[in-house]
N, C-alpha and C positions, 0 to 999 in steps of 0.2 A: 821728250821722247824724240825718235828722229827719222821715226821706219815708219812709214806710207802706212795711215792701214785702211782696210774697207770691208765691207762685206755687201754677198754675192750669197745668197740662202739660198743653198741649191732643195728642194721639197724633201719631204717628212713621208716617207715609206717603210711603218715598222714592216718584217718579215729583204722583202726588198732593199732595202741600201740603209737598214740601221737597222736597233732594236726598235727605237721609235724612244716616246718623254722620261724621263728619269732621269739622268743622271747625274751622281752622287756629289761629284764635280772635285775628288778629295787628292788632282796631281794630273800631272802631266807626262805624258810619253810623247821621244825625242823619238821623229823617220826621217828617214833621206827618201826619195821617191825612188831610186834607180834609175830614172830614164834619164840615160845623157841627150838624146836625139834637141836634139837643135827647134829651139817655140818650147822647150815643154817646163815652161817658168808653170808663176803661181794664175796667172791669169789663162792660159791650158787647163791646169786640174780644176781651177775652180770651172771650168766651160760643161769641161767633164761629168764635174761631181752636177754641176748642175741639169745635165740631161739624164739623171738618176744608176748613178752606176752603182757596180756591185758591190765597193767596198767603201767606206767612209770616212771621215776627216775631216774636223776641228776646220783647220788652217792650215795653208801651204804658203808659204813662205822661198823667196828668191832674193835675184842684190837690189831687187829696187820696191819691193812693196809685201807684204803682207796680207792673206784674203781670209775674209770665212767664212765657212758653207757654214758653216753648226751654229750653233743656238750650244752654248758648253751642256747644258739642262738634255742637251739629245745624247745620246748612248749608240757609236756611230762605232760601226763596224772597222775595228782597225788594229788589235794587237795579238791577234790569231791565240787569242784564246775562250771564244766561243761566251757565253754564261762569267765567265770571269769577275776582278775587278777592272785589268786593263780595261777592257768593249763599254762595262756594264758605267766603268766613274771612273776613272781618266778622260783626263783634256787629249785631243793630239794633233803635235806639231811633224806635219813636211816640210822635211827640206827640199826644195829644188836641185840636182845637179847636171842640169840641160850645160854643154860642150859650151855655146856660147853663150854664158852668166858667167861674173864675177863668181867662184864656187867662195872662196875668206871672209865677202861682205857676203856673200849668203848666208852662211852659219854664225855674223856676228848677226843678223838683220834674226836667225833661229833662238842665240841667248839672250836680245834682246827682248822680241815674244816672248822668251817661255818666262822672261820676269816679271813680263808682265801679269802674264793672267795665277805664275804663281800670288803677284801681290795682295790681283782684286779675293784666290780663292784663299786667301788668308794662314797660302804650306808656305817654305820653305823646300831646299833644293837636296832636304831630304822623301821629300813628292819625287822628285824627280827620275822619270824611269826610259831606262827604253824600250825601245818595241823587244828588240831578243827577251828581254825584262822575262817575260808576259809569256812570250809561245813555248811554255816549254818542253813539248810535241814534236818541233821541229827546227823551234832553237833558232829564226831567223837569224841572221847577219846584216842588222838593222839597225842603226842607222849605221850601215857601209861601210861610208870614209871616214866617220865620229872617231870609227874603232879601231880601224884602219892608221888615223891620225896622219890620216892625208894633208898635204901642205901644215905642217904642221898642230894641226887641232886634233889630238886624241883626248876620248870622257875628260878626261883630269882638266882637262883648261877647258874644255868647255864649258865646266861646272861653273869652273873657275870666270869664268867669262858672266853665267846666271849670275852668281852671286854676291858682282862687281858693277853690275845693271840694277839689284834688290836695294844694292846698299845706296845705289845713287853717287858710287865709285865714277858714273858715265857719264863727264857732260852734260844738261839741257843742251838742245836747238840752241833756245834762247838762252839760255847766258853764256854762249860761246863768245870767246869774242870776236871781233869781223873779221881778225887778220891772225884767227890763229890755224894755227898748218894741219895742213891735211895728214893721217894716219900714213899715205904712199913718202911726204917729202920725210917723215919726223924715221920713219923706216933707211930712205936711201942716207941721214946725217949717222941713223946707227952703221951703218953697215961702210960708212966713208970712213966710224973708230969711233965721231962726237955722242956724249952719251955715256962713256966707258963704257962695264959691265957689270954683271951680279945686282951688289944692291945697289949701287953707285949708281946703273946705269933704273930700276927699282924705280926711286928716288928720285931720280932726273927727269923721269915720262908718268911718274907720279897713276894718274888715275888710266890715259894707255897706255901706258905699261900691257897689257895680255892683250889686246889688241895691234898694237906693234909691232910687240916681239912673237906672233905669229905674220905679220906680212912682212916680216925683216925673212922668218923661215922660208914661205911661199916664192922672193923672189933669188936669197940662196941656193933654196934646192934639199934645207937639212932636214932630219928626219927628226920625227918629233922629240920632246922632248922625256913625255911623261911614258910611266910602263908603260908598254905592250902587254896588250891581251890578251890573254889566251886562246886561240886560235877553233874559231865555230864548230862544230865536230861536218865531222865530211858530213855533206849534201849526196842523199841521196841519187840514184841517176837515173835516167830514163830511156831506154831506149824506143827511141822516136823515127815512125818510120822516113820513109820517102815514100813520092808522085805525090797525089792527089786528092782528096780528100772533099767532100758531101756529102748535102741530106739527094739519097735516090733510093730509087727504089726497084729492086728491094733494097732493107739498108746495108750499108757497111757493117759486119759486123765480126769480132775477131778479137786478138792481146795486143792489135798493134793501133786499133781504135782507146781503148784504156789504153795504150801507153802514152796517149796524147794526153784524153782525160785527168789521168792522172798528174801529171808535169802538167798542167794545165790550173790543174786544185790544188797543187804544194803553191804554186803563184797565186790566191784566191781568188782564182777565175774557175769556179764550182758549174757545172754544164746544170745542180738542179741544185744549191743552194736549201741543207733541210728534210733532201730526199734522201732514201738508204745508203751507202754509203757519197754523198754528197752530186747522187745523180753518174755516177760514175757505174755504166754498164754499158759497156762491151759496143754501146750500139754509136751512131755515126749518126742524133738524128739534132732534132731541132734544139734541142737543150742545146749538143755540145755544141752545134752550127752557133749560136746565139752567146757563149760563153770563147769560141774563135773572134765571133766578128768584136768581142769586149775588149780583149786581149791581144785585134789591131786595131784596133783604138786608140789603148793610150801606146800603143807601141808604134803608132806615125802611119803604118800601115795600108794596104784599099780593109776597107773593110766592109767583106762580105761575102763572111763564113766558109769560107774555104780556106784546108789547110793545103796549103803549097809549099815552093818549093821556102822561098823567101818568109813566110810563117814561123813553117819547121828548122830555115838558121838561126836566127831569129831565139824561140823557144830556147833550143837547144844552147845557148848560149847566154842564157842564161838562168836555165833548170839543172846542165849539166857545167857548166864553169867549176 
């Protein structure tokens, strides 16, 4: 394995950030964070979970490393299926999509980690799922970039990358000759006409074919070659209000507040998870302010619990796109 792996375990707080222990670990679920901000890498997301976040996942991966936040025996809040098989029995891997990272490298690291975990739990890629597979209520478009075939890597190709890693067809770092060519070097050679095409190229590049072809697609801006997935259902739109909302006396109340609460809940920032309607009660109280603050913290905004223009703009760009 060439991927740098470390642990930064977050507190296990049942009801607050997870279901507790008892995960059967019979599958792996792939996510992508949705956070393109600079610095939104694996370290940032690991720190977020260490502070006890309202959602949870076992691993976060970027172009440099993979950091584990929860042992696999913990059932995390990640699959949007309540006490279903995703949350209770699957291991979650979140891939970072920060703009200052190498997206293709991150996806390759995700595939390497997924292969490692599947081998550890004794499963094959038939137990490799997308977040979308479990979210039968909202049909969340996740992992969004892979589902869209960004940089030529769609779901079918990603699964093949995992299979290649599981078969050991990706050469281990210790086994590589010291003068082995990099993926970028081989990709540039392909673009220059070397290594042929089709089966000839596959034979010439061997175990590195998938990685090199994905890099070629990225460099030349090729569209994904795998069959595109059906478009996700149109997301529910939220009429987010303008103005500034904060905890006040008397508290603000009305449909405008409800729209804020529903929009936040649609991306798992619940005012009061587990309460009636998960705390969506049309009142801008401390629970709603806390949900706003968690959202702001996740997306690099001033985390003060006050819903204002910057928060409204960011929230709208996520839930109403």
